[in-house]
C-alpha positions as CSV (number, residue, x, y, z in Angstrom):
1,M,38.3,0.5,-30.5
2,T,40.0,1.0,-33.8
3,R,37.1,2.9,-35.4
4,L,35.3,4.9,-32.8
5,A,32.0,6.4,-34.0
6,C,32.7,9.7,-32.2
7,P,33.7,13.1,-33.6
8,D,37.2,14.4,-32.9
9,A,37.7,16.0,-29.5
10,S,34.5,14.5,-28.0
11,F,35.8,13.6,-24.5
12,D,37.7,15.1,-21.6
13,C,38.8,11.7,-20.5
14,V,39.1,8.3,-22.1
15,V,39.9,5.3,-19.8
16,A,41.2,1.9,-21.1
17,L,41.8,-0.4,-18.2
18,S,43.3,-3.7,-19.2
19,V,42.0,-3.2,-22.8
20,I,44.9,-2.6,-25.2
21,E,46.5,-6.1,-24.7
22,H,43.3,-7.5,-26.2
23,V,43.4,-5.4,-29.4
24,T,45.1,-6.8,-32.5
25,H,45.8,-3.4,-34.0
26,V,46.8,-1.6,-30.8
27,E,48.5,1.3,-32.5
28,R,45.3,2.1,-34.4
29,G,43.3,1.8,-31.2
30,L,45.5,4.2,-29.3
31,A,45.4,6.7,-32.1
32,E,41.6,6.5,-32.1
33,M,41.4,7.1,-28.4
34,Y,43.7,10.1,-28.7
35,R,41.7,11.5,-31.7
36,V,38.5,11.6,-29.6
37,L,40.2,13.5,-26.7
38,A,39.5,17.1,-26.4
39,P,42.4,19.5,-26.0
40,G,43.6,19.2,-22.4
41,G,41.9,15.8,-22.1
42,R,43.5,12.8,-20.6
43,L,43.8,9.2,-21.8
44,L,44.4,6.7,-18.9
45,V,45.7,3.3,-19.9
46,T,46.7,0.2,-18.0
47,T,48.0,-2.9,-19.7
48,D,49.9,-6.1,-19.0
49,C,53.7,-5.9,-19.0
50,A,56.2,-8.8,-18.9
51,P,60.1,-8.9,-19.0
52,E,59.7,-10.9,-22.3
53,P,56.9,-10.0,-24.6
54,S,54.3,-12.4,-25.8
55,P,52.8,-11.9,-29.3
56,F,49.0,-11.6,-29.6
57,A,47.5,-15.1,-29.3
58,G,44.3,-16.5,-27.7
59,G,43.0,-12.9,-27.4
60,V,45.8,-11.4,-25.3
61,R,49.4,-10.3,-25.5
62,Y,52.0,-9.3,-22.9
63,F,54.0,-6.2,-23.8
64,S,57.6,-5.8,-22.8
65,E,58.8,-2.5,-21.3
66,A,60.6,-1.6,-24.5
67,E,57.4,-2.3,-26.5
68,L,55.4,0.0,-24.3
69,E,58.0,2.7,-24.7
70,R,57.7,2.4,-28.5
71,L,53.9,2.2,-28.4
72,F,53.5,5.3,-26.3
73,A,56.4,7.3,-28.0
74,P,54.1,9.2,-30.4
75,F,51.9,10.5,-27.6
76,P,52.5,13.2,-24.9
77,V,52.8,10.9,-21.9
78,T,52.4,13.0,-18.7
79,S,52.6,10.3,-16.1
80,P,56.0,9.3,-14.5
81,R,57.8,6.6,-16.5
82,N,58.4,4.2,-13.7
83,R,60.0,0.9,-14.5
84,P,57.8,-2.1,-13.9
85,D,58.4,-3.8,-10.6
86,F,58.6,-7.6,-11.5
87,S,58.9,-8.6,-7.8
88,R,56.9,-11.9,-7.2
89,E,54.3,-10.2,-5.0
90,N,53.3,-7.9,-8.0
91,W,52.6,-10.7,-10.5
92,C,49.1,-10.8,-11.9
93,Y,46.8,-13.7,-12.7
94,D,48.7,-16.4,-10.7
95,L,50.8,-17.2,-13.8
96,D,54.1,-19.0,-13.4
97,R,55.8,-16.0,-15.0
98,P,56.1,-12.3,-14.2
99,V,53.3,-10.2,-15.6
100,V,52.5,-6.9,-14.0
101,T,50.2,-4.0,-14.7
102,A,51.7,-0.9,-16.4
103,F,50.1,2.6,-16.4
104,A,50.3,5.5,-18.7
105,Q,48.6,8.9,-18.7
106,I,48.5,10.8,-21.9
107,T,47.4,14.5,-21.9
108,K,46.4,16.1,-25.2
109,P,47.9,19.7,-25.4
110,R,45.5,22.6,-25.4
C-alpha cells in the first residue's frame, strides 16, 4: 500500500476498509492512495479508533480521535467529522476496552 504500482489519477474510487491500522507507514499509504485518485475521485477509509491510542504492535494499532484528526489533516475530508461513539454496544472485537470503527471520505478536487 505504500508503493502502489499504478499511475497517478488511475482510479475514481479507492476503498480501504479496516486496512490502515495494519500498515506501519500509514502516512505514506494514505498519500499513495490519494496519489492514484483521479480528480473528483473518492477515498473511503475505515479504521479502528480507541479513546487511548495503541502503538503498532502485533500487526495492528488503535488510533485515538486526535491521531485520526492529524492523520487526515493534509487531505480534503468531505465526510462529516462525527466524534466516535464509545458506548459499550459499539465496541468491536469483544475486547475488554472500547474500540470502534471510524470512517473518513476524502474527495480529490477536480
